[in-house]
N, C-alpha and C positions, 0 to 999 in steps of 0.2 A: 235327245240324242238320236241321230239317224245312222243306220248301218246299211251298207250295201255289200253284196257278195258277188264275186265273179269266179267262174270256173274255167280253167284252161287245161285241157287234157287231163292229166292225173292230179294236178295241183290246183288248189283254189286259194283265193285270198279274200280277206274281209277287211273293210275299212269302216271305222266308226268315228263319227265326229260330233262334237258338241260346240257350244258357243265359245268354250275356253280352249280346247285342244283337239287334236286329231290323233287317234290311235290306229295304227296300221299293223295288223298281224302279218307275219312273214309266212308265206305258203310253205307247206312241207316239201322237202326235196326228196325225190324217190330215187333210190339207187338199187341196182341188182347185186345182191350178195352171192347168191348161188342160184342155180337154175330153179325157177318156180318160186323163189322167195323174194319178196320185196321188203325193203326196209326204208322207213322214212324218219327224218329228223326235223324238228321244228325248234327254231331258236326263240327263246323268250327272254329278252333282255340279254344278260350275260350268261345264262344257263342254257345248255342244250339238252333237250329231252328226246330220247330215242323211243320210237314206236314201231318195233319190229312187227312186220306183217299186220299192222293195224291193231295189235293187241297190247294191253298193258300187262306187265309181269305181275304175278301174285304179290300181294302186299301193297300194291298201289303206286309207290313212288318210283320203282325201277332202280333205286340206288341201293348199293350194297352197304352193309354195316361197316362202320369205321374200322379199318385195319383188316377187313376180310380178305382182300386181294393179297396183301402182304402175307397173311397167314397161309393162304393157299399156295403161294409161291414158295414160302419156306418149307411147307409140308412136302411139296414136290422135290425140293432140293434135299431134304432129309431122307426121302425115300430112294434117292438115286445112289448108284454105286460110286459115283465120282462127280467131278465138276460137270456142270451143264451150261450150254449156251442158251440164249433167250429163246431161240427157235425150239430147242429141246424141252425147255420148261413149258412153252406154249402148247406143245403137243401133249404134255402130261396133264394139263389143266382141261377139265371138261367144260369150262365156261365158254369156249369159242371166242376168246379174247383176241384183239388185234395184236400183232407183233409189237407195235410201238407201245402199247399199254404194258405188256409184259416187260419190255426193255426199260420203260420208265420206272416200274416197280423195282426191278433189279438194281437200277442206278440209285434209287432212293435208299434201298436197303444197304447198298454198298456205302453210300454217303453217311448212313447212320452207324457204320462200323459193324453191321451184322453179317456182311458177306465179304469175302476176299475174291479177287478176280485176277485172271491172268490172260494174256493174249492168246487167242485161238483163231487163226485165219485173220479175217478182217474185223472180227469182233472180240468178245471176251467170253470166257467160261467162268462160272460163279460157283463158290462153295461156301456153305455157312461157317461162321467163325466158331459157333458153339453147337453142340448136339441139342436135340429137342428137349431132353430132360433139363439140361443146364439153362436153356432159354426160358423154359416154363418156371423153373425154380427162381430165376432172377426176376421174372414178372411177378411171381407170388410175393417175393420179398419186397419188391418195390411197392406193391399194393399195401402190404402190411405196414411199411414205414410211412405211407401216406395217410394212414388212419389216425384219428385223434386219440383213440383209446385202444392200445394194443391188446390189453387183456380181454376186452369185450370182443374184438375182432377174432382173436385166437379161440376164445370160448365158443363163439358162434360157428367158427370154422370146424372145430372138433365135434360140436354137437350135430352138425349136418353131414358128418362122414358116415359111410356105410360101416357095418360091423367089421367087414374084412379090412377096409382102409384104416379104421381105428386101431385094429390089432397090428397091422403093418406099421403104422406110425409109432405105436407103443414099442414094438420090437426095435425099430430104428433108433428111437430115443434111448432105449436100454443099451443097445450096442454102442451108441455114441458116448454114453456115460461110462461104460466099461473101458473104452479106449482113452478116457481122460477128457473127452469133450473138445479136443483141439484139432481134430482132423475130420476130413470128409470121408465118406465111404470108400473113395478111391485111394486114400492114403495121402492125399495132398492137403496141405494146410489151407 
């Protein structure tokens, strides 16, 4: 297999061929994001890999953990005093995300029923349907219900609690039993 490289300005391309097929890599495209900062992207098949300033992010792949962006957006909304637009959410996030990325995450969260939205100007302002504690409790319950052995999961959960959390859980369960066990701490069934 023979390979040849060409360099044109800031972008280069490589062509490799064998008797069976030819593989051509796509040269990186360079764009200016902010003064003095270059960012390049290289398409590989259907996946686009970003290479900001020629450096790979820590951890190697440059991809976020599954659901990390959604969690960050929800955290920004929970910390807000009221509904927020996509632009306002973007300003609160430290990640330097594109406006369209934040808008996509907000739209997906709305589609999942986790946010409500109302018109504000030409766009929407978003508010979480549940507070952070309710959201986390629902996720914990979902994980518990997905386990094959509830007793083993609960036993492991309790054994890994800190002493303060274990005492808090014990007090909450005692209060729950004292009320008859049919209401939540807010008084709602």
